[in-house]
N, CA, C and O of each residue as an XYZ file, in Angstrom:
316
protein
N       0.835     37.544    -63.722
C       1.848     38.435    -64.261
C       2.939     38.515    -63.187
O       2.683     38.563    -61.984
N       4.185     38.526    -63.710
C       5.328     38.618    -62.879
C       5.636     40.095    -62.380
O       5.463     41.069    -63.113
N       6.068     40.179    -61.180
C       6.345     41.574    -60.613
C       7.622     41.974    -61.254
O       8.490     41.112    -61.395
N       7.842     43.262    -61.683
C       9.001     43.780    -62.338
C      10.267     43.588    -61.391
O      10.146     43.622    -60.166
N      11.354     43.407    -61.957
C      12.646     43.280    -61.136
C      12.858     44.552    -60.413
O      12.252     45.576    -60.728
N      13.751     44.493    -59.403
C      14.018     45.675    -58.554
C      14.502     46.917    -59.300
O      13.999     48.028    -59.132
N      15.527     46.655    -60.147
C      16.137     47.829    -60.941
C      15.050     48.413    -61.897
O      14.991     49.624    -62.111
N      14.202     47.529    -62.458
C      13.185     48.065    -63.385
C      12.141     48.779    -62.513
O      11.594     49.744    -63.048
N      11.793     48.483    -61.330
C      10.964     49.343    -60.474
C      11.622     50.541    -60.115
O      10.938     51.560    -60.026
N      12.916     50.591    -59.878
C      13.572     51.930    -59.524
C      13.563     52.788    -60.736
O      13.199     53.958    -60.618
N      13.953     52.286    -61.968
C      13.813     53.149    -63.182
C      12.509     53.603    -63.393
O      12.391     54.718    -63.900
N      11.456     52.935    -63.093
C      10.099     53.412    -63.265
C       9.773     54.642    -62.356
O       9.223     55.669    -62.755
N      10.192     54.393    -61.066
C       9.894     55.553    -60.149
C      10.693     56.747    -60.470
O      10.224     57.875    -60.326
N      11.920     56.527    -60.911
C      12.822     57.663    -61.331
C      12.248     58.403    -62.480
O      12.332     59.630    -62.503
N      11.652     57.725    -63.465
C      11.032     58.205    -64.623
C       9.748     58.958    -64.345
O       9.470     60.003    -64.933
N       9.031     58.436    -63.495
C       7.758     59.028    -62.995
C       8.041     60.334    -62.318
O       7.222     61.244    -62.445
N       9.103     60.504    -61.626
C       9.514     61.730    -60.958
C      10.304     62.584    -61.890
O      10.829     63.614    -61.467
N      10.414     62.231    -63.083
C      11.104     63.100    -64.023
C      12.582     63.448    -63.754
O      13.032     64.541    -64.098
N      13.375     62.463    -63.105
C      14.643     62.736    -62.833
C      15.457     62.528    -64.209
O      14.948     61.876    -65.120
N      16.654     63.064    -64.321
C      17.457     62.975    -65.468
C      17.994     61.513    -65.803
O      18.067     60.659    -64.920
N      18.324     61.293    -66.967
C      18.802     60.057    -67.319
C      20.154     59.671    -66.548
O      20.370     58.524    -66.157
N      21.000     60.687    -66.377
C      22.250     60.498    -65.572
C      21.927     60.140    -64.160
O      22.634     59.306    -63.594
N      20.873     60.723    -63.510
C      20.433     60.501    -62.167
C      20.034     58.955    -62.070
O      20.413     58.216    -61.161
N      19.256     58.590    -63.083
C      18.839     57.205    -63.188
C      20.093     56.243    -63.297
O      20.086     55.232    -62.594
N      21.061     56.467    -64.047
C      22.283     55.670    -64.175
C      22.930     55.634    -62.826
O      23.299     54.565    -62.339
N      23.093     56.914    -62.142
C      23.788     56.980    -60.905
C      23.135     56.050    -59.820
O      23.783     55.229    -59.171
N      21.857     56.253    -59.696
C      21.067     55.493    -58.747
C      21.163     53.977    -58.920
O      21.394     53.228    -57.971
N      20.977     53.561    -60.166
C      21.080     52.104    -60.544
C      22.420     51.596    -60.174
O      22.553     50.522    -59.588
N      23.382     52.329    -60.498
C      24.815     51.999    -60.247
C      25.012     51.766    -58.753
O      25.568     50.722    -58.412
N      24.614     52.627    -57.845
C      24.799     52.548    -56.485
C      24.029     51.322    -55.917
O      24.527     50.554    -55.094
N      22.885     51.212    -56.379
C      22.050     50.025    -55.962
C      22.773     48.692    -56.359
O      22.946     47.814    -55.513
N      23.155     48.562    -57.545
C      23.962     47.400    -57.930
C      25.232     47.202    -57.001
O      25.507     46.077    -56.584
N      25.964     48.257    -56.699
C      27.184     48.197    -55.931
C      26.782     47.723    -54.562
O      27.426     46.833    -54.007
N      25.708     48.305    -53.987
C      25.212     47.873    -52.649
C      24.845     46.325    -52.636
O      25.211     45.590    -51.719
N      24.168     45.928    -53.618
C      23.801     44.516    -53.659
C      25.014     43.570    -53.839
O      25.116     42.513    -53.217
N      25.944     44.029    -54.749
C      27.056     43.155    -54.930
C      27.994     43.179    -53.537
O      28.513     42.145    -53.115
N      28.129     44.304    -52.961
C      28.953     44.327    -51.625
C      28.260     43.391    -50.699
O      28.992     42.748    -49.946
N      27.038     43.212    -50.628
C      26.377     42.302    -49.727
C      26.151     40.997    -50.240
O      25.241     40.313    -49.771
N      26.937     40.546    -51.221
C      26.943     39.280    -51.767
C      25.638     38.884    -52.308
O      25.176     37.760    -52.111
N      24.999     39.847    -53.030
C      23.853     39.662    -53.878
C      22.523     39.424    -53.105
O      21.551     38.883    -53.630
N      22.549     39.847    -51.873
C      21.341     39.879    -50.979
C      20.367     40.849    -51.556
O      20.767     41.869    -52.116
N      19.026     40.545    -51.430
C      18.108     41.552    -51.834
C      17.984     42.623    -50.874
O      17.944     42.355    -49.673
N      17.909     43.996    -51.359
C      17.781     45.064    -50.395
C      16.681     44.939    -49.383
O      16.838     45.491    -48.294
N      15.576     44.266    -49.636
C      14.440     44.082    -48.667
C      14.940     43.306    -47.548
O      14.396     43.473    -46.457
N      15.950     42.435    -47.664
C      16.515     41.569    -46.644
C      17.389     42.379    -45.590
O      17.624     41.958    -44.457
N      17.845     43.597    -46.098
C      18.755     44.433    -45.299
C      18.110     45.685    -44.737
O      17.013     46.107    -45.104
N      18.890     46.248    -43.806
C      18.472     47.545    -43.222
C      19.565     48.441    -42.925
O      20.614     48.369    -43.565
N      19.391     49.275    -42.004
C      20.226     50.350    -41.589
C      21.597     49.875    -41.306
O      22.491     50.585    -41.764
N      21.951     48.812    -40.640
C      23.289     48.286    -40.372
C      23.974     48.035    -41.740
O      25.126     48.452    -41.864
N      23.403     47.415    -42.748
C      23.970     47.096    -44.081
C      24.243     48.413    -44.767
O      25.272     48.501    -45.437
N      23.497     49.357    -44.678
C      23.619     50.702    -45.372
C      24.887     51.347    -44.634
O      25.792     51.800    -45.334
N      24.958     51.390    -43.492
C      26.100     52.069    -42.720
C      27.438     51.202    -42.979
O      28.532     51.766    -42.985
N      27.333     49.999    -43.165
C      28.500     49.171    -43.387
C      29.082     49.437    -44.870
O      30.281     49.549    -45.128
N      28.045     49.516    -45.776
C      28.385     49.948    -47.113
C      28.933     51.295    -47.272
O      29.882     51.449    -48.040
N      28.426     52.320    -46.610
C      28.906     53.647    -46.581
C      30.320     53.789    -46.029
O      31.179     54.498    -46.554
N      30.516     52.968    -44.790
C      31.810     52.977    -44.153
C      32.798     52.383    -45.139
O      33.893     52.928    -45.270
N      32.485     51.301    -45.841
C      33.392     50.779    -46.767
C      33.719     51.621    -47.996
O      34.798     51.473    -48.570
N      32.847     52.463    -48.394
C      33.114     53.459    -49.488
C      33.945     54.467    -48.998
O      34.741     54.995    -49.775
N      33.872     54.883    -47.613
C      34.682     55.977    -47.168
C      36.226     55.533    -46.900
O      37.209     56.218    -47.181
N      36.235     54.222    -46.289
C      37.494     53.759    -45.896
C      38.220     53.115    -47.058
O      39.297     53.579    -47.432
N      37.685     52.090    -47.626
C      38.317     51.196    -48.554
C      38.449     51.926    -50.006
O      39.466     51.791    -50.686
N      37.305     52.730    -50.432
C      37.509     53.210    -51.713
C      37.772     54.652    -51.683
O      37.812     55.270    -52.747
N      37.966     55.286    -50.485
C      38.178     56.707    -50.390
C      37.193     57.686    -51.207
O      37.604     58.677    -51.809
N      35.983     57.330    -51.160
C      34.893     57.958    -51.791
C      34.608     59.299    -51.040
O      34.616     59.322    -49.810
N      34.357     60.409    -51.779
C      34.124     61.698    -51.187
C      32.700     61.614    -50.460
O      31.842     60.792    -50.781
N      32.559     62.525    -49.481
C      31.263     62.619    -48.817
C      30.051     62.846    -49.707
O      28.957     62.323    -49.494
N      30.312     63.625    -50.674
C      29.170     63.942    -51.633
C      28.755     62.763    -52.389
O      27.573     62.576    -52.676
N      29.704     61.954    -52.722
C      29.473     60.560    -53.390
C      28.706     59.666    -52.478
O      27.731     59.046    -52.903
N      29.116     59.570    -51.208
C      28.472     58.821    -50.208
C      26.942     59.225    -50.082
O      26.021     58.410    -50.015
N      26.810     60.593    -50.059
C      25.404     61.042    -50.003
C      24.564     60.646    -51.205
O      23.363     60.411    -51.072
N      25.187     60.568    -52.387
C      24.457     60.108    -53.543
C      24.146     58.624    -53.370
O      23.056     58.181    -53.733
N      25.041     57.882    -52.846
C      24.805     56.432    -52.680
C      23.676     56.249    -51.684
O      22.719     55.506    -51.901
N      23.837     56.968    -50.579
C      22.804     56.953    -49.584
C      21.389     57.237    -50.023
O      20.429     56.627    -49.552
N      21.277     58.266    -51.019
C      20.006     58.619    -51.466
C      19.147     57.667    -52.136
O      17.945     57.892    -52.278
N      19.751     56.536    -52.585
C      18.974     55.490    -53.021
C      17.807     55.050    -52.124
O      16.765     54.573    -52.574
N      18.056     55.242    -50.850
C      16.947     55.044    -49.823
C      15.860     55.963    -49.942
O      14.747     55.681    -49.499
N      16.139     57.171    -50.578
C      15.104     58.272    -50.638
C      14.003     57.940    -51.555
O      12.971     58.611    -51.536
N      14.167     56.886    -52.407
C      13.069     56.675    -53.402
C      11.895     55.910    -52.790
O      10.894     55.677    -53.466
N      12.010     55.503    -51.472
C      10.901     54.889    -50.890
C       9.660     55.662    -50.867
O       8.642     55.180    -50.369
């Protein structure tokens, strides 16, 4: 049997924790953005440096508010 894809695993954890559908959408959105920013590398191949680079890019290039950056950073809280 094949292991579920990353975003399916994330959705499963979010649903087990009874988070709202909007939270699920937000987390999966930020995970996708993170992966795309790093040219489709798998998050398991990346670490703190890549997270910091992504958050800096959000702040500088996209002018994203601190609260939105925190939301993007929270995807790491699902571990």
